[in-house]
C-alpha positions as CSV (number, residue, x, y, z in Angstrom):
1,M,97.3,34.3,-3.8
2,R,96.7,37.7,-5.4
3,Q,98.3,40.9,-4.2
4,V,95.1,43.0,-4.5
5,I,91.4,42.4,-5.1
6,I,89.2,45.3,-6.0
7,I,85.5,45.1,-5.2
8,G,83.4,47.5,-7.3
9,S,83.3,48.6,-10.9
10,G,82.6,52.3,-10.8
11,P,85.1,55.2,-11.3
12,A,86.8,54.4,-8.0
13,G,87.2,50.7,-8.7
14,F,88.5,51.0,-12.2
15,T,90.8,53.9,-11.4
16,A,92.3,51.9,-8.6
17,A,92.6,49.0,-11.0
18,I,94.5,51.2,-13.5
19,Y,97.0,52.3,-10.9
20,A,97.4,48.9,-9.3
21,A,97.9,47.2,-12.7
22,R,100.5,49.8,-13.7
23,A,102.3,49.0,-10.5
24,N,102.5,45.3,-11.5
25,L,100.1,44.2,-8.8
26,T,98.0,42.1,-11.2
27,P,94.7,43.2,-9.7
28,L,91.5,41.2,-9.8
29,L,88.4,43.4,-10.1
30,V,85.1,41.9,-9.1
31,A,82.2,43.6,-10.9
32,S,78.7,42.9,-9.5
33,T,76.3,41.3,-11.9
34,V,73.7,43.9,-10.9
35,E,75.6,47.2,-10.6
36,V,78.3,46.8,-13.3
37,G,79.9,50.2,-14.0
38,G,78.4,51.9,-11.0
39,E,76.0,54.9,-11.1
40,L,77.5,56.3,-14.2
41,M,75.8,53.6,-16.2
42,N,72.6,55.4,-15.5
43,T,73.9,58.9,-16.3
44,T,73.4,60.7,-19.6
45,D,75.8,63.5,-20.4
46,V,78.8,63.7,-18.1
47,E,80.1,67.2,-18.6
48,N,82.4,67.6,-15.6
49,F,84.8,64.7,-15.9
50,P,88.2,66.0,-16.9
51,G,89.4,65.4,-20.5
52,F,86.0,65.5,-22.3
53,P,85.3,69.1,-23.3
54,E,82.3,68.0,-25.3
55,G,81.0,65.7,-22.5
56,I,80.6,62.0,-22.6
57,Q,77.8,59.5,-21.9
58,G,78.2,57.7,-18.6
59,P,78.3,54.1,-20.1
60,D,80.9,55.3,-22.6
61,L,83.1,56.7,-19.9
62,M,82.9,53.5,-17.9
63,A,83.8,51.4,-21.0
64,K,86.9,53.6,-21.5
65,L,88.0,53.2,-17.9
66,Q,87.5,49.4,-18.1
67,A,89.4,49.2,-21.3
68,Q,92.3,51.1,-19.8
69,A,92.4,48.9,-16.7
70,E,92.4,45.7,-18.8
71,K,95.1,47.1,-21.1
72,F,97.5,47.3,-18.2
73,G,96.6,43.8,-16.9
74,T,93.5,44.0,-14.7
75,E,91.4,40.8,-14.7
76,V,87.7,41.6,-14.5
77,L,85.4,39.0,-13.0
78,Y,81.6,39.3,-13.2
79,D,80.2,37.8,-10.1
80,D,78.6,38.8,-6.8
81,V,80.6,38.9,-3.6
82,T,78.6,37.1,-0.9
83,E,81.1,37.2,2.0
84,L,84.4,38.8,3.0
85,Q,86.9,37.4,5.5
86,L,89.2,40.3,6.2
87,D,91.0,39.4,9.5
88,G,94.6,38.3,9.3
89,P,97.2,38.7,6.6
90,V,95.2,36.7,4.0
91,K,91.9,38.3,2.9
92,K,89.3,36.0,1.5
93,V,86.7,37.1,-1.1
94,I,83.9,34.6,-1.5
95,L,81.7,34.8,-4.6
96,G,78.2,33.7,-5.5
97,S,79.6,31.0,-7.7
98,G,81.3,29.4,-4.7
99,A,84.8,30.5,-5.8
100,V,87.1,31.8,-3.1
101,H,89.8,34.3,-4.0
102,E,92.7,35.3,-1.6
103,A,94.7,38.4,-1.5
104,S,97.1,40.4,0.6
105,T,94.9,43.5,0.2
106,V,91.4,44.4,-0.6
107,I,90.1,47.7,-2.1
108,Y,86.4,48.1,-1.3
109,A,84.8,50.5,-3.8
110,T,81.1,49.4,-4.0
111,G,79.6,52.8,-4.3
112,S,76.1,53.6,-3.2
113,A,72.5,52.4,-3.9
114,Y,69.4,54.4,-4.8
115,R,67.4,55.5,-1.8
116,K,63.8,54.6,-1.8
117,L,60.8,56.6,-0.5
118,G,59.5,53.6,1.6
119,I,55.8,54.4,0.8
120,E,52.8,52.4,-0.3
121,G,52.9,51.5,-4.0
122,E,56.6,52.1,-4.5
123,E,57.7,48.5,-4.6
124,R,54.5,47.1,-6.0
125,L,54.6,49.4,-9.0
126,S,58.4,49.3,-9.5
127,G,58.8,48.7,-13.2
128,Y,55.2,49.7,-13.9
129,G,55.7,53.4,-13.7
130,V,58.0,53.7,-10.7
131,S,61.7,54.1,-11.6
132,W,65.0,55.3,-10.2
133,C,66.7,55.7,-13.6
134,A,65.6,58.2,-16.1
135,T,68.2,57.0,-18.7
136,C,66.9,53.5,-18.5
137,D,63.2,54.2,-18.5
138,G,62.6,57.7,-19.9
139,F,61.9,56.4,-23.4
140,F,58.7,54.7,-22.1
141,F,57.1,58.0,-21.1
142,R,56.8,59.8,-24.4
143,E,54.1,62.4,-24.2
144,K,53.3,61.4,-20.7
145,E,53.0,63.4,-17.5
146,I,55.5,62.3,-14.8
147,A,57.0,63.4,-11.6
148,V,60.5,63.5,-10.2
149,V,60.8,63.4,-6.4
150,G,63.8,65.2,-4.9
151,G,65.7,68.5,-4.8
152,G,69.3,67.7,-5.4
153,D,71.6,67.6,-8.5
154,S,70.4,64.1,-9.5
155,A,66.8,65.1,-9.3
156,M,67.4,68.2,-11.5
157,E,69.4,66.1,-14.0
158,E,66.6,63.5,-14.1
159,A,63.9,66.1,-14.6
160,T,65.7,67.9,-17.3
161,F,66.6,64.7,-19.2
162,L,63.0,63.4,-18.9
163,T,61.7,66.5,-20.7
164,R,63.1,65.0,-23.9
165,F,60.3,62.5,-23.7
166,A,57.5,63.6,-21.3
167,S,55.0,66.3,-22.1
168,K,55.1,67.5,-18.5
169,V,57.5,66.9,-15.6
170,Y,56.6,67.8,-12.0
171,V,59.4,68.2,-9.5
172,I,58.1,67.4,-6.0
173,H,60.2,68.7,-3.2
174,R,59.6,68.8,0.6
175,K,61.1,72.2,1.0
176,D,60.6,75.6,-0.6
177,S,64.1,75.7,-2.1
178,L,66.5,73.3,-3.8
179,R,69.8,72.0,-2.6
180,A,71.0,71.4,-6.2
181,S,74.0,73.3,-7.6
182,K,73.2,76.7,-9.2
183,I,73.8,75.5,-12.8
184,M,71.5,72.5,-12.4
185,Q,68.8,74.7,-10.8
186,E,69.0,77.3,-13.6
187,R,68.6,74.6,-16.3
188,A,65.5,73.2,-14.6
189,F,63.9,76.6,-13.9
190,A,64.4,77.6,-17.5
191,N,62.7,74.5,-18.9
192,E,59.1,75.2,-19.8
193,K,58.1,71.5,-19.4
194,I,59.1,71.4,-15.7
195,E,56.8,72.6,-12.9
196,F,57.8,72.6,-9.3
197,I,55.6,71.5,-6.4
198,W,57.1,72.9,-3.3
199,N,56.6,72.0,0.4
200,S,55.2,68.6,-0.4
201,T,55.9,64.9,0.2
202,V,54.6,61.8,-1.6
203,D,52.4,59.8,0.8
204,E,51.4,57.1,-1.7
205,I,51.9,56.1,-5.3
206,L,48.6,55.3,-6.8
207,G,47.6,52.7,-9.4
208,G,46.5,49.2,-10.1
209,D,48.5,47.6,-12.8
210,S,50.5,50.8,-13.4
211,V,51.0,54.2,-11.9
212,N,48.1,56.6,-12.4
213,G,48.9,59.2,-9.8
214,V,50.3,60.1,-6.4
215,R,48.9,61.3,-3.1
216,L,50.7,64.5,-1.9
217,R,50.9,65.8,1.6
218,S,51.7,69.4,2.4
219,T,54.6,70.0,4.8
220,V,53.0,73.3,5.7
221,D,49.5,72.5,6.7
222,D,49.4,68.7,6.5
223,S,46.6,68.7,3.8
224,T,46.6,66.1,1.1
225,R,45.6,66.0,-2.5
226,E,46.0,63.7,-5.5
227,L,47.9,64.4,-8.7
228,A,47.3,62.4,-11.8
229,L,50.5,61.0,-13.3
230,D,51.8,58.3,-15.6
231,G,55.1,57.7,-13.9
232,V,57.2,58.6,-10.8
233,F,61.0,58.8,-10.8
234,V,62.6,58.8,-7.3
235,A,65.8,60.8,-7.0
236,I,66.3,61.4,-3.3
237,G,69.9,60.3,-2.9
238,N,71.8,57.1,-2.3
239,D,73.0,55.0,0.6
240,P,76.6,53.6,0.7
241,R,76.8,49.9,0.0
242,T,78.3,48.6,3.2
243,H,76.2,45.5,3.7
244,L,79.2,43.2,3.3
245,V,81.4,45.1,5.8
246,H,79.0,46.7,8.3
247,D,80.1,44.3,11.0
248,K,83.8,44.1,9.9
249,L,84.9,47.7,9.3
250,Q,84.3,50.8,11.3
251,L,81.6,53.1,9.9
252,T,81.0,56.8,10.3
253,D,77.8,58.4,11.6
254,A,76.9,59.1,8.0
255,G,77.0,55.3,7.3
256,T,80.1,55.5,5.1
257,I,83.2,53.5,5.7
258,W,85.6,55.2,8.1
259,V,89.1,55.9,6.7
260,D,92.2,57.3,8.4
261,G,92.4,61.0,7.5
262,R,93.1,61.7,3.8
263,S,94.2,58.1,3.3
264,S,92.0,55.1,2.2
265,R,93.1,53.0,5.2
266,T,90.1,51.4,7.0
267,S,90.0,50.1,10.5
268,V,91.4,46.7,9.3
269,P,95.0,46.6,8.1
270,G,95.3,45.7,4.4
271,V,91.7,46.8,3.7
272,F,91.3,50.0,1.8
273,A,88.1,51.8,0.7
274,A,87.4,54.3,-2.1
275,G,84.6,56.3,-3.8
276,D,81.1,57.0,-2.7
277,V,81.2,54.3,-0.1
278,I,83.5,56.7,2.0
279,D,82.2,60.0,0.7
280,P,78.9,61.4,2.2
281,T,79.5,64.9,0.7
282,Y,80.9,65.3,-2.8
283,R,79.9,62.1,-4.5
284,Q,81.3,63.0,-8.0
285,A,82.8,60.8,-10.6
286,A,86.0,62.7,-10.6
287,T,86.3,62.6,-6.8
288,A,85.6,58.9,-6.8
289,A,88.3,58.4,-9.4
290,G,90.8,60.4,-7.3
291,S,89.8,58.3,-4.3
292,G,90.6,55.2,-6.3
293,V,94.1,56.5,-7.0
294,V,94.7,57.0,-3.2
295,A,93.5,53.4,-2.5
296,A,95.7,51.9,-5.1
297,L,98.8,53.8,-3.9
298,D,98.0,52.9,-0.3
299,A,97.7,49.3,-1.2
300,E,100.9,49.4,-3.1
301,H,102.8,50.9,-0.1
302,F,101.2,48.3,2.2
303,I,102.3,45.4,0.0
304,A,105.8,46.9,-0.3
305,D,106.1,47.1,3.5
306,L,105.0,43.4,3.7
307,E,107.7,42.4,1.2
308,D,110.4,44.4,3.1
309,A,109.4,42.7,6.3
310,S,109.7,39.3,4.8
311,V,113.2,40.1,3.5
312,E,114.4,41.5,6.9
313,E,113.1,38.6,9.0
314,P,115.4,35.9,7.6
315,A,118.4,38.3,8.0
316,A,117.5,38.9,11.6
317,V,117.3,35.2,12.3
318,A,120.7,34.6,10.7
319,A,122.2,37.3,12.8
320,E,120.9,35.6,15.9
321,I,122.4,32.3,14.9
322,I,125.8,33.8,14.3
323,V,125.8,35.6,17.6
324,G,124.6,32.5,19.4
């Protein structure tokens, strides 16, 4: 049986692995076959992660974190977790391959998933002009006119990045002001290729075999109009990936996993959570990494307490025998 199993391969998961491995806990990290490396795998220049004054590409940062974790003894397994059995002292992690791994503790660091618009044409044209990843698909829109839907930091980053390829980038936002950070807004406003469409939502993504436009609806007077486009990038946020634990761990009103104060302790003893799956507010690579540190240290202390209890128990029994 393992001492700790980490589920998730983003900054939180790999940072937890680094700390757990250095504490000689020989962690197993299960990296999903779909979201390996977390959201940073879809990020271009990461300029705000400490230690990289010139910035670093998201995939390069994740490769460094993984290499560091493996250097200290982390085993990385590429498979999908299909079920978790978290009650009792032995936690079971069941994988798509059928393998079952047991551990004293589990660190749940699955991050979050792209949020979808839920409108006509979105799913049907996914991969045919509809995307959630500018880094992955921007190259295919050279000299094309495209739109980014959203008003936060991720939307501004997507829009700015896409101007490297597209001839025109529309940013469609349902309000008349952005919620993005000041520096991200300034970059977008200063880019001549970006045009903002305020107070509008996307009712439908249009096209037969591929995207050829969107139907917009005004949030002011409810009027509609069509806008010709070659592609749509959705950047309206993310949802925490709690599908494996929604009926096993306590969640918050925001849908994130509840943790006890500033710790990573969940509602189930021996189960810890870290990263975006517990954070509805900040959602930064650096904060996720720090959260991973907390989870690893909490798991280490939990395991130490278990070991202390196992040592004290025989001594107590012996004392009872002598007294008897």
